[in-house]
N, C-alpha and C positions, 0 to 999 in steps of 0.2 A: 775632300771628294775619298779617298782612299780612307780615311780610318770611317764613313760612314758604312763604305763598302764593306770594309771588315764586321761592323754593325751589319749590317741586313744580313753578311753570310750568316752570323753565327745566331740571327733569328730566324732562319730561313731551318740550318740547320739544327736549333734545340726545341722547333717547331715538326719534325717532320721524325726527329729520333724520338720525342715523345709519344709520336703518334705509332712509329712503330713499336716500341716499350706495349704502350697500352693495346693492338693488336695484333701483334704477333702470339701464339701462339707457345714461340721459344722464351720470349722474351717474357711473357705474362703472366707476373706473382703480386700476392700483397705487396710485400716493396718495391718490387720495380715501377707500381702503380703509383708511389710516391716519388721515387725519382723521376717521374714523368711529368705529374705536376710539376716538382720542381725548375726542372728545364721550362717549363711552361712558363712558368714566375718569371725565369729570370729574361726570358723571351720577350715578354710585356711592359718589365722594365726598362729593357735594351731599345722598343719598341719606342714609349714612351719620349727616350732620351733622344732618340732621332727623329721623332717628332716636334721637338723642342730646339736641337740643331738646323731645320729643315724650318722650325716657323709655321709647322701647318696648324697649331695652335691662336698665334696670330688670327688666319684666316679663317676659323672651325672655331673660338672661343668656347663654344660648348664643351669641347672636348678635353679645357680643363678639369671636368668632372672626372672621367677617368683618372687621367695625369695626378692629380691630388689624393686618389687612394693610393692609401702605404701597404703597393702590393709585398713590400719589402717582408712586414708582418706575416705572411706566408711565406716564407722561408727558410726562417729555423721552424716552423712546424712540420715542413713535409719534409726536410731533413732530418729533423729530428723521429718523424715514425717510420721511417725509409729507416734508420738504426732500430727502431726500437723492433718493428716487424722482421730488424735481421735474430734479431738476439733474444728476442722475446716465444719461445720452444711452444709454450702453454697456450698463447691465445688470449691469457683470461680478461686481459682490460683494451680489448677492439673494443667496445663496446662503449668506450669513454675516449675513444680519439676523438668525437669534435668539440671536447674542452678546448685541447690548443688552434682551434679557430675562432673563440670567443674574441681575445683582442682584434685581430684583423677583425671581424664584424663589427665591433664595436666602431673602431675606426671606418671604415666604410661610411656605417651609418651618418657618423658624425661628421665627416669629411662631405657626404651628399647633400645632407642640411644643411650646413654650413654655405657647400657650393650653390643651391639652389637660390639664395640670396645673393651671395656675390655676383656666382657666375650667372648662374640664365635668368635672376631675378623675377623669381615665381613671388614673391613677397620680399619684407624689409622688418629685420629683426627689429622689436622697439630697445630701449636701452634695458630692461631689464634682459631680455633675451639676450641680448651682446653677453648680460653678465654671466647668465647660465652655461651663454656658447664658451665664452671663457672658463669657466672652472671646470666646462665637462674639456675641453685643450688640455689644462691640467693633470686630468686624470689620463690621457691618451700620452699624453708628454710621461708619466710617471711609467705606464704599460709597456713604454718605448724601450726606458733604461733599463728595464728589469728583465722584461719577455725576452728581447729579440738576444741579449746576452746569455740568459739561465738555461735556454735550451741548447743550445751549441757545447758551454759548458757540460752539463750535467752529458752529455751525450758522449763524451770524452770518455766518463765512468763507464755507462753503457759498455765501448767498445770493446772493454777487456773482456769481454763475455763470449766475443769472435773467439771459434779455435782454429780457424783456416786461417793460416800466417798469411797468405797471400790476400784473400778477403779482405782481412783487419789493416794489410796496408792500403790498397786501394784507399781501399770506403775513409779510412784514418787519414789518407791526401785529400780526400775531398770534400771532408770535416773540415781540416786547417782552411782548407781555400776558401768557402763558402762564408766559414766563422769570420777569416781575413776580415774577408769584401764586406758582411755586417760590419763590424766593428769598425771598420774605417767609415763606411759608409753612417751609422749614428755617431761618431764625434762629429763627423762633418755636418753632418745634419746640425748638432745641437753647439757648435762653434757656429754657421751662417744663423741661427737659430737669436742665441745668448750674444755671442761677440758682432752680429753682423758684418761676418764675415762670407769674402766671393767665393760663393764653393764650386762654381760652375766647373774651372781645370781641375778640380779633386775627382769631380763625381765623373768625368770624362776619363778618367784614369780609370776608376774603379769602372766604367762600362767595357775598358779593355780588359780588366780581372775580369769582367765577366763572362765574353767571347772568349777566351780560357776557359773558364772552366767548364761552358758547353766542348769546346772542341776535343778537351783532354776526357771529358766523359764518355763521349763518342767513343774516343780510343780507348784509352785504357778503361773503364770499368765496363763498357757491355761490349766493345768490338776485340780488343786482346785476353782479355782475361774471364769473360765471362760464353760467351757463347758461341766461339769464331775458333775452336782448336781445329774442327774439320771444317775451312771456310765454301769449299765448293758444296760439301755435303748441306750446308747449312744454309746456302742458297739456296741449292734442288728442292729441300724439306720446305722452306719460305712459299717457295715458283709454286711445288708443287709440280713440277715437272720428268716423272718418272722416263721421259724417252733420252735422257743422259745418264750415261756410267761414271761411275768414277772408280779409280782403284783399291782397291780394299775393303769395296762397298758391294753387294751381293744381294739385289732382289729375290725377293721368297716368291715364287712363282705360285699363282694362286689364291691369292690372299688377300682379302680387299679389308683396310686397306695396307699399300704395300711398305711392307718390313725390311729395313738393311739388316744385314745378318752374318755376314763374312767379316773378322776379324774385328770381335764385339771389345771393345773397352773401355773405359772412365769415359772417354769423348761421345760414346755412345748417343745420338740426339735425345733418343727417349730414356736412358740412362739421366744424361740431364734435368731435362723435366721433370722424369719423376722425384730426383730431388730438388728441385724446387718445387714442388706442387707438398712435397714431406716438410722441407725447410720456411716455407713462406707461407703456405697455406696450410701446414697443421694436417695432413688431411688422416694422421695415424691417430687420431685424439676420435675421431667415428670407430666406434667398437664394432661396426658392422662390417667393417671395410674390407675388402678379398680382391684376390689376385683381378675377378670379372669388372669389378669397378674402379679401376687401377687401370684396368685395360680400353675401359671406355672412354678415360678421362684423354688418353693415352695418345686413341686412335688404332692400337695395337689388339692383338688378340691375345689369351688371358696367358695361352702358353709362350708367346714370345718377353712376355713379361719374368714373365718365371727362368728362361732362358736367360733374359738378358741381370738378372739379381744375381741369380746361379752364379753365370762366367764369370760377372766382375768382383763380386763380393766374395763368392764361393760358400755366401747361405743360402737358407732356403728364404724366402718371399716374407713368411710369416717371423724367422728368427730378423729377416730388416727390417720389419715395420717395428716390431717389440723393443728394437737398440735407442729407436726414434722415443720411443714410450717412454725405455729408461730412461735416456738421457733428461726428458722431460718431467719425470719424477725427482729427478738426482737434483735439479734445477728448483724446481719448489721446494726441497730439503732444505737449499741454502739461503732462501728467502724470507725473510722474515715477514714477509705479506699470507705465507700460508703455514705462520708456526699454530693456526687454530686445528689447521687440518691433520685429520688423521692420515695413515700411511697409504691404507685403503682407500679414501676418499683423493689422493693423490693420484692413486693409480686406477679408480676406475674414472679419474677426469683424464690420465692423460691416455684412455684409449681401453684398455683391458675389460673384460668381461666381468671375470671374478677374482675375488683373492689367490686363489688357487693358479692358475694360468699367470696373474704379476710376479708373484712368490719363486714360482717358476720362473721365468722369465730373468724376472728382474737377478737372481743368482745364477743362471747361466751368463748373463753378458758379465756382471761384475765380481762374479766370483762370494757373492756374499749375498745375505738373507737382506730386505728395506730395512729392517732392525739393526741389522750390524754393522750396514752402510752407515748408517745416522749415526751410529755412536762412535765410528771411527773415525764419520770428516768434523765431530764438535771439536 
């Protein structure tokens, strides 16, 4: 009873947290969407485990079709894309993200076709049909032992690009925990398949590990490090309740929507959201980006955008955006994927409008021209 209660709490928390991440403007970003989907996937796996414990599949056999889908194929994909979107500031490979879901799609289609015979009884495979399913099953097994380990391992190399030590620490911990569960699940599943080993007790332990990941992600990854530096202000911001006042926060009069003006620091909610827009959505690659566009995204005035940026960074809005563009160019220079790009092409793709503005901004940020930086960084 206690065991299933813990699982049910984790399932509920994972679903609610995922919805909050997707719906809240403070949490919502390209990278966090993948984190939300990872939490949903963990919740689905736990729910299937609870159904098995409660013998729901005995009462409703058709639910086996959902249970037999290997949702675990989604976990390395969502985890990898979460880390990839945190480190890839150019956004060049976003259009190829669907490739990471091909193993899951293959697995799901194969299992559903098989279950329509064995579970639903819609049709019966002939002997030749069973041989084909067997061959396709071997391909499915090959995908499991290659795809599931590969993405987490590759993620360890990608995570080194993160520059924020605090961010790197918690994401590395998340990666390690999820990788452990994935590797343990894979080894256990193979043992059960090849050695006729009873995997129920091991899977129960892994389910508890998954509940811990959900709780930990909620507290560390989202609440403690990301958006809760001023918890009362965030609660007010999310609930849109202007009637509550907080220390060190003052609402600007005659300004719609309301803006927090007093004691502007890096904890400022709008600045945090601006950072997310730059780091995760790469808005700086838009060459027409200006204060007005950013203000519209943040729901504040253009003047307040300038005030936030000037106060927190000590620079004007244009220089703040150009710093992200320069960092994107520097990453392209160090990435062999862009060896065929000219420096100007890198600059234009990062959001600069001309060679003059690109070179001027690059030298202001780095103290070197793009050519000098590229030569010295080799």
